[in-house]
C-alpha positions in Angstrom: 26.5 8.6 41.6 22.9 7.6 40.5 22.9 10.5 38.0 25.7 8.9 35.9 23.5 6.4 34.1 20.7 8.8 33.1 23.4 11.3 32.0 25.1 8.6 29.9 21.8 7.7 28.2 21.1 11.4 27.5 24.5 11.9 25.9 24.1 8.7 23.9 20.7 9.9 22.6 22.3 13.2 21.5 25.1 11.4 19.7 22.7 9.0 18.0 20.4 11.8 16.8 23.5 13.5 15.2 24.1 10.5 13.0 22.4 10.0 9.7 21.9 6.4 8.4 19.0 7.2 6.2 19.3 5.9 2.6 19.9 2.8 0.6 22.2 0.0 1.9 23.2 -3.0 -0.2 25.2 -6.2 0.6 24.7 -9.7 1.9 23.9 -11.9 4.9 24.9 -15.4 6.0 22.9 -18.1 7.7 23.8 -20.6 10.4 21.5 -23.3 8.8 23.7 -26.0 7.5 22.0 -26.3 4.1 22.0 -22.6 3.6 25.5 -21.7 4.8 27.0 -21.8 1.3 24.2 -19.9 -0.4 24.8 -16.3 -1.7 22.1 -14.2 0.0 21.9 -10.6 -1.1 20.3 -8.1 1.3 19.2 -4.4 1.1 17.8 -1.9 3.5 16.0 1.3 2.5 16.0 3.4 5.7 14.0 6.5 6.6 15.2 8.3 9.7 13.2 10.6 12.1 15.5 11.5 14.9 16.5 8.1 16.3 13.5 6.4 14.9 14.0 4.2 11.8 11.4 2.9 9.4 11.7 1.5 5.9 12.0 -1.7 3.9 14.2 -4.8 3.6 14.9 -6.9 0.6 16.4 -10.4 0.6 17.1 -12.5 -2.5 19.2 -15.3 -3.8 20.4 -16.6 -7.2 19.5 -13.8 -9.8 16.7 -12.1 -7.9 14.0 -14.5 -9.1 13.3 -15.5 -5.5 12.9 -12.6 -3.1 11.0 -11.2 -0.1 10.3 -7.5 0.7 9.5 -6.7 4.4 8.4 -3.7 6.3 11.0 -2.8 9.0 11.2 -0.5 12.1 13.9 0.1 14.6 16.1 2.6 16.5 19.4 4.4 16.1 21.9 4.4 19.0 25.4 5.8 19.4 27.4 3.9 16.9 24.9 1.2 15.9 21.3 0.6 14.9 18.7 -2.1 15.6 16.1 -2.9 12.9 13.5 -5.6 12.8 11.4 -7.0 9.9 7.8 -6.7 11.1 5.9 -8.3 8.2 6.4 -9.6 4.7 4.9 -7.3 2.0 5.9 -9.0 -1.2 7.3 -12.5 -1.8 8.2 -14.5 -4.9 7.1 -17.2 -5.2 4.0 -16.6 -3.0 3.7 -18.7 0.1 3.7 -18.7 3.9 5.7 -16.0 5.6 9.3 -17.0 5.9 12.0 -16.0 8.5 11.8 -12.4 9.8 15.1 -11.0 11.0 16.3 -8.6 13.7 19.7 -7.0 12.8 22.1 -5.3 15.2 24.4 -3.3 12.9 27.5 -1.3 13.8 28.4 1.9 11.9 31.9 2.5 10.6 33.6 5.9 11.1 32.6 7.5 7.8 29.0 6.0 7.8 29.6 4.1 4.6 29.4 0.6 6.0 27.2 -1.2 8.6 27.8 -4.7 9.7 26.8 -7.0 12.6 24.6 -10.0 13.5 21.1 -11.0 12.9 18.7 -13.4 14.6 15.3 -14.8 13.8 12.5 -12.5 15.0 9.6 -15.0 14.5 10.9 -18.4 15.9 8.2 -21.0 15.7 7.4 -23.4 18.5 8.2 -26.4 16.3 11.7 -25.1 15.5 14.7 -26.6 17.3 17.3 -24.1 16.1 16.8 -20.3 16.0 18.2 -19.0 12.7 20.9 -16.4 12.9 23.9 -15.1 10.9 26.1 -12.1 9.9 25.1 -9.0 7.9 27.4 -6.9 5.8 26.1 -3.7 4.0 27.5 -0.7 2.2 25.9 2.7 1.5 24.5 2.8 -2.1 24.0 6.0 -4.0 22.8 4.5 -7.3 19.2 3.3 -7.1 19.4 1.6 -10.5 21.4 -1.1 -8.8 18.7 -1.8 -6.3 16.5 -4.9 -6.6 14.3 -3.5 -3.8 13.5 -0.3 -5.7 12.6 -2.3 -8.7 10.1 -4.4 -6.7 8.6 -1.3 -5.0 8.1 0.4 -8.4 6.5 -2.7 -9.9 4.1 -3.3 -7.0 2.9 0.3 -6.4 0.9 2.7 -8.5 0.8 6.5 -8.2 -2.5 7.8 -6.8 -2.3 11.5 -5.9 -5.4 13.5 -5.3 -6.1 16.9 -6.7 -8.3 19.4 -4.8 -11.2 18.4 -7.0 -10.9 14.7 -6.5 -11.6 12.4 -3.6 -8.2 11.6 -2.1 -6.9 8.0 -2.4 -4.9 6.3 0.4 -2.4 4.5 -1.9 1.1 5.9 -2.1 4.1 5.1 -4.2 7.8 4.5 -3.4 10.2 5.1 -6.2 13.7 6.4 -7.0 12.6 9.8 -5.5 12.2 8.1 -2.2 15.9 7.4 -2.2 16.6 11.1 -2.2 14.2 11.7 0.7 15.9 8.9 2.7 19.3 10.5 2.3 18.5 13.1 5.0 17.3 12.9 8.5 13.7 14.1 9.2 12.7 16.5 11.9 9.0 16.7 12.9 8.4 20.4 13.7 4.7 20.0 14.7 2.1 17.3 15.2 -1.6 18.1 14.9 -4.7 15.9 15.5 -7.7 16.3 13.2 -11.2 14.7 13.0 -11.1 14.3 9.2 -10.3 11.8 6.4 -8.5 14.3 4.3 -6.9 17.8 4.6 -6.4 20.6 2.2 -3.3 22.8 2.4 -1.4 25.6 0.7 2.4 25.9 0.5 4.1 29.3 0.5 7.6 30.7 0.9 8.0 32.1 4.4 8.9 35.8 4.4 11.2 36.9 1.7 10.6 35.2 -1.7 14.2 34.3 -2.5 14.0 31.4 -5.0 13.5 28.5 -2.6 12.3 25.2 -4.1 11.3 22.0 -2.4 10.0 18.5 -3.1 7.1 17.5 -0.9 6.6 13.9 0.3 3.7 12.2 1.9 4.6 9.2 4.0 7.9 8.8 2.1 6.2 9.1 -1.3 6.6 12.0 -3.7 3.7 14.4 -3.9 5.2 17.6 -5.4 8.5 17.3 -7.3 10.9 20.2 -7.3 8.4 23.0 -7.0 9.3 26.7 -6.5 7.6 28.3 -3.5 6.6 31.9 -3.5 3.8 34.2 -2.2 1.4 32.3 -4.5 0.1 29.2 -2.7 0.4 25.7 -4.1 -2.8 23.8 -3.2 -3.2 20.1 -2.5 -5.6 17.7 -0.8 -4.3 14.6 0.8 -5.7 11.5 2.5 -5.2 11.0 6.3 -4.8 7.3 7.1 -6.2 5.8 10.3 -2.9 4.5 11.6 -0.7 5.2 14.6 1.8 7.2 12.5 -0.9 9.1 10.5 0.3 11.3 7.7 3.8 12.6 7.5 4.4 15.6 5.2 8.1 16.1 4.6 9.8 19.1 2.9 13.0 18.2 1.1 15.1 21.3 0.2 16.1 21.3 -3.5 18.1 24.5 -2.8 18.4 27.2 -0.1 17.5 30.2 -2.2 19.5 33.4 -2.0 19.1 33.5 1.8 19.7 30.1 3.4 18.1 28.0 4.8 15.1 26.9 2.7 12.0 28.2 4.5 8.4 27.8 4.0 4.9 28.0 5.5 2.2 25.4 5.2 -1.4 26.5 5.8 -3.8 23.6 6.7 -7.5 24.2 6.4 -10.1 22.2 8.4 -13.8 22.9 9.1 -12.9 24.1 12.6 -9.5 25.8 12.3 -6.7 27.1 10.1 -3.1 26.1 11.0 -0.1 28.1 9.9 3.1 26.1 10.3 6.5 27.5 9.4 9.4 25.2 8.7 13.1 25.2 7.7 15.0 22.6 5.7 18.6 22.4 4.4 20.9 19.9 2.7 21.3 17.8 5.9 17.8 17.8 7.4 14.2 17.8 6.1 11.4 19.4 8.1 8.2 17.5 8.5 4.6 17.9 9.8 2.7 14.9 11.2 -1.1 14.8 11.0 -2.9 12.3 13.2 -6.5 11.3 12.8 -8.5 11.5 16.1 
């Protein structure tokens, strides 16, 4: 009977990968601290999903949004629930020492419109007697204009997209277009490793030119917005960061042309080699290519 547990884990992984929790979630959380139990804490998650891997941002605030914290998060999706942890604080008002970071265990309702569960402190200090914890209640949000998180991300970032003639810049931007990207799961079709600080590529339709159009994202930030792909290549040059995750180029299908699904080919040029990578995207899943710096 030793095979039962591995089989269960395998089936659970398949079920989890079939769920899509990507997108914007808004709601509130409670705290077990006596002085904070009655406060109205608002909470948001902007989730990006790659299989069962989750990344994104959290936003917590109180009163009217004057006081807030935006954190970088990561986690995993399981069958029926997800676990996400705030890794570090990116923005905070008023400025000061890093506050409480949270780990949330959130259970998904049947139609994937609500997630709720418990949270506990992820950075308990040695001087603390009581570990902070509480409850979390979130609903799927389709209107980014209601999001305090999106407003902060737009205020704190600037667009810096390189053209083939310019030296690429590492800074990216998160904005309302990122909400659209996060609404679909991401499937990495190929990972390549390169010894370079930047790459040049050309984007084509794959095979029959049938009216496909896509938006292209670089690490969750818009690079090409609603462009038609054809037999004439669209050229770009992008920066490759020296991070564990590297550069993720994602293709968001704006339509599926006259012959579904949306298909394309990305040609990547380096000093040593040319890569031809074919991909397919549709209204449920976005294909992606990951580039890692050696």
